[in-house]
N, C-alpha and C positions, 0 to 999 in steps of 0.2 A: 555803282550798275544794280539794276534791280532784278530780281531773280524772277523765272514764270511760279515760283511756287511762294512767292510773297504775297501777300496783300497791300495792293499798291492804288494810289491814288493820283489822277491826274488832275491840277484845277486849275483856273486862271486861265482856261483854253478858249478858244473859238472854235470850237466843232462842230464840221461841217461833214454829213455823211446822209448816202443814200439810204431808205430801209426799204422794207420788205413791208407787204400788203395783198392779201388774198386777192390777184386777178387783177393788181394796181402797178404799172411802171413808174418810174422816174420822180418818186415820191422822196423829199429831201427833209432830212431835220435838222435845224440850228440851234446849239446852245451855247449864249455868250454873257455874261460870262458862263462858260460849263466844267462838269468835272465826270469822271469817268473812273468808276471805282472795278477793279482787277482783283480778282483771286484766283492762285491756282492755274494763273492763266487763260482765265475766260473773265470776258466783263459781267461781272455781277450787277452793275447800275450804272446809267448815263444818263443824264438830265442837265437843269441846270444848277448851278452850283449851290445858290442860296437853299436848295432841296437835299443838298447832299445828305443821307443815313447817318443818324448818329454815331452809330456802332461803326463807319467808316475813317471817322475821325482818328481812329487808332492804326492806320496804316501807314505806311512808308509816303510820303508825301514829294510828287512832283510836281514842280514849277512851270508850266507852261508859260508864262511869263505875257501872255495876251497874243499869244501867235495863233495860227490854223491847225488846228488837227486834223489830221483826214482816215480812213482808214488805207491801210497799204495798197500800192499798187497788186492787181491781180494779173499778169502778163499771161494770157492763153491763150500766144501762138508763137513758141521760140524753135529754132534751130540751135542749140545752143554745142552740140557736140563735134566738132571738127578739129582739122589740124591745123594745117596753114591760111592765112587768111589768102583773100582773091582782091588785091588793091592793082595787082596788074588786068583784071579784066576792066577795073574802073574806070583806066586809062583809056583801054580800047573803046570802052561805053561812051566817054567823051568826044571822040573821035569820029564815035558815028555806027559803031558796030550797036547791035538788037541784042537782047536780049537772046533771043532765041537764032540769031546766026552764032553766038559766039557759043551754043549747047550745041549748034550742029557741027561747028567744027572741034569740039570734041571738050571745049571747057565748061564752066557754070557747073553744078551739080557732081558733071562728070570729072570733072578735075577733082573737086572735095573728096570723090569717093576714091580715087586713085591714091591720093595721099592719107588717105583716114587710114587703107586698108595697109598701108607702110608706116604705119603710128601704134606702136605700142597702148595696151590699155593703159598703164601707169604715165606715162607721156599724156594719154587725154586726159585722164584726172588731174594733173598737174596743169594743162590747158584751161582746164573746166573751171578749176578753181577760183581764179581772178577775175573771170566773166562772170561766177556768180556774185561775187562779191563786188562787184560794180552795179548789179540790178539791185543789191540791197542799196548800196550808195544813192542811187538814186530814186529811193524809194520803193521800191518792190520788195513784195514779203512772200509771195507763191508765184512760181513760174508752171506752166504746162512747157514739156519738154519734147521734141522727138528725135527721133535715131533719124534716116535715112542719106547715111553719105557713106554704108560700109555697102549694101546692097547684094551682098552675101548671108549666107545661113550665120557663120564666123564672125562677120564684121559687123552685122547688125546685131546681134544677143550681144559682142563685145560693147559696141554704143549702149545698149541698154543696161549691161551689168554695171559700166561707168555711171550711169544716172542713179542706179541703184546703191553703188557704195556710197555716193555722194550725198544720195537725201539721209542717209544714216550718221553723215558726221560734218554735215552744213546747216546753218540756221533755217535756209530759206527752205520752203515746201516745193518740193519738187512733183509735179504730177507726170509719168510716163506715159508716152504714145508711143506706138509702133508705126514707121513710116515706111517698110521696106518697098513701097512700091511709091520711091520718089524719083524714080527714073529709071531707066534701062539702060544697064552698064554696059560697059564696052565689050565684053564677051557675049553679048546677048544680044546684038544689035539687029542679026538677021536670023533670032529667034524669040522674038518676043514673047510668041506664046508656052514655050521653055521657062520661061524666067516667069512668067505668072503663075503657072503651075508650082515652081521652086517655091514663091512667094506661100502659096495657099496649102501646098500637102508638105514640107519641109521649114520655112520659117516660121509661121503663124503655130504651128503644135508646140514648138520649143518653143517659142515666145509664152504661151501660156502655162507649156509646163512648168514654166521657172517662174509664172507671176511677176514678166518684167513691165508689165503696160496695163494698162488702164483702158488706150482708147486704141481703134486703130485710125490711120489715115490714110490719105493718096492724094496725088497731083495730075488733077483730073483735066488735063487737055490735050487736045489733038496729038500735041507733036512728042506729047508723054503718053498718055495710057486714057482713052476714050471713055464716055461714058459710059458705054457696055462693059466697058472691062472693070472701072471702078465698080461699078456697081456688084459687080460678079466678085471682089476681092472684099469690097465693105461684108456681103451678105457672110463671106465666108470668117470672115474677122468676127460676125454676131455669133457666130455660132461657135466660135472658141470663147467667149464672153468679153470678146473686145465692145467698147461702143464705137461707133462709127463717127468720125470728123472726116470735113473732105477742104479739099484746096479747091474752089469751084469759079469759073468763069472770070479768071483775072484775066488772062489776054484776049479771051474771045467767049461769045454764047454757044458752048458746045453740049450744055444740057448739066453741067455740074450741079447747079442748084437744084435740078429735076431728082436727080439723083438724092440730093440731100434729103428732101422731101420722101422721096420712097421708102429710105432705109430707115427715118425719121433718126438721122445723126444728130449729135447734139450740138453741132456747129458745122455751119458750111461760113469756110475762111475765103477773104477777097470779094469776091461779087460784084466789081468794078462794071460787068457785062450783062449781070442777071437783068431780066425783062419785066417791069412791073407786073405784069402775071403771075409772078411766082411768089411774090410777097403774101398772099394770101395763102398759099399751098406750103409757104415756108412756117406762117403762122400756126395753120393747122396741125404740122407734124412736130410743132415745137423745137424747131429748130434756131438756134441763136445765131443769129447775120454778124461774123466779126471785120469790123475796118480793120483795113492795115494798111493807113496812108503814108508810112514811112514806105513801105516800100516801093510807091506809085511816087513819091517824093524821089526817091532814091534813083528810082528808073526814068526819070524825067518825063513820067506820063503826064499826060494832058487831062486824062480819067481817072477818077475818084469816085470811092464805092459811093453810093447812093444813100446814105445815113437819112437826110432829111425825109424821102420819101419812104422808108423802111419805118423811121418814127413816127409818120403821118398814119402807117398801115400798122401799128400798135406791135411791131416788133423789138424785142429787147435787145438795141444794137450794141454791140460791145465794140472795145480798142484792144489791139495789140501791138507789140512791137516789129513782130516776124523778122527776129532777130538772125540772121543768117550770115555766113562771108560773101554771101552776092550780092544780094538784093535789098540789104537793110541792115548795114554793120551796127547796130544803136542798140544800148541795152536801158536806153533813157527814157522812159513812157512821160518823163514833164515834157519831151521836145514831141511826141505825140500828140499830148493834148493840145497844144500848140497847133498842128497842123491840124487836128480836126477841129480847132476852131475855124481857122484861116479857108481850110478847102472843104471840110463837109459841114460848114456851117453849123455846127452843133456849140449850143453855149456852155460855159465850164462847169455848172453844174450838172447838164447832159454829159458831157466829156467826164468828168469824174465819173459819175455812175455807172459809163460805158467801159471804164478803165479800172472797175473795181467790185462791183453790185455785178452786173450782165456778164462781165468775164469772168467773173466766179461761177454764173451758171452755166459757161460755154464749157465749163471743165466739171459740172454738177457739183461743186464746193458751195452753193452759195448761203447753208444751211450750216457752214463752218467758217468762212470767211467773206469777205468784200464790201462789209459795212461795221460801224460799230452801233451792234444792239446786244442788250442781254443775252448771256448765254452763247454769245459766240467768241470766237478766239479773240485772244486782244492783241490783233495786229494792227498795228497804226502810224503812221507818223506826225511828228511836229516841225512843221515848216518854219524855215525864215522869211514867216509872210503871214500877214494880216488878214488877207482878203483871199478867196479862192482864184479869183479871176485872177493874180499877180502869177500861177503856175504858168499857165500858158500865155500872159501878158508880156512878162519878161523873159524871154525865151534867150537859150543858148548860156545858162548857168544852172547851178543846181543849186535849188532852192531849200535839201536837206538841211534839217539841223540834227534832229535824232530816228532812229529808226525802231521798232519795239515789233519784238515776235513774241506771242504769244506771254507779252506781259513783259518780257525782258530785252532790256535795252542793246541793241546786236551793233549797231553804228551810231556815230556820232562825229560831226563835222566841227570841228571848233573853233574856225574862220568863220565870221559871217562875209557871205560871197557879195555883196554889197557892197561893203562898207572896208574889207580886208580887217576888221578889228576884233579880236580874238571875244568871245563870250567868256562871261566871269565863273559858268558853272565848268 
């Protein structure tokens, strides 16, 4: 196993990666046969193998065996801290119940809140560990992870402390987001203003004091938090040094995207109902639009995010799973690429860029992760595939062969998913 402190060269690779450029989007680089020289966990050189610097030949060699190599996925929208699943609600939706109907009946987020409050920090750690392993096993090397199933001072802090603890012991990069404004909890259903005050005056100071989050998020829908309430809470978060993110326009056009532009959110996520006139506003404000087609698919929605329109408007569209127990129980970004191709009409190259570099922009980590370029962290995947188009095309299997984090191999699949034959290495 290679170590992050070793000098390593990946050779005989079909490298496909987005690349950064001042004022440019959707630029790709391909090297075949390609090579990548890694030193101290960062990429020192990448390019055509024939041009590999002579001094790199002393490094440990990793033979990609003519396979596809891409950046590790950056999943910029997940809700992984929860107790029990909500498979019973899945059955209710199959029988015709809507997401909002389940929520009004006390289910949905409110179910997960009651459950998390009864779950100890130690139990939450044990439940989250295999979920993080699953992200890595499917090619994701960085996640943004939200709280939001506690909705009390004690339980929101508990959730963020779980993320903090695991970020120290698990190889995946975890970027924490405070989502205390995810729903109105049961005990405040008739006192919503008091709950908003609790978020602003009690939760936010404690989150900031403990340096437990980098971002603040809110679920902006009329049945949860209005646009005016979202603006107020996100601005309060900015006062405490947290950068805004927002769940916007998923179920209705209630002004969520407009709030994102006004508060200069780092991202606005969902956006199924965002009107065309908002595209320019989002671009001017530097907001990254994040499409979550897995949630649309899982909710049997007929409407998906306007990716093609936003791409044409010059926006850096990103992709994420929206992994959560209610509306998208999926850690697999490969499936999201398939949905992006079929439902959002994105090309494989666009989908890869959206799931890596643009997703890194949605968590302000594009200078460190999201593409394979000199100076960046060596987070990459060697796939059981020869071309990028195979990942969304052959869906329902795991194409991962090896996953590397900071130049260290952290996961390997011994059996080829297409043949069932064990690899030689």
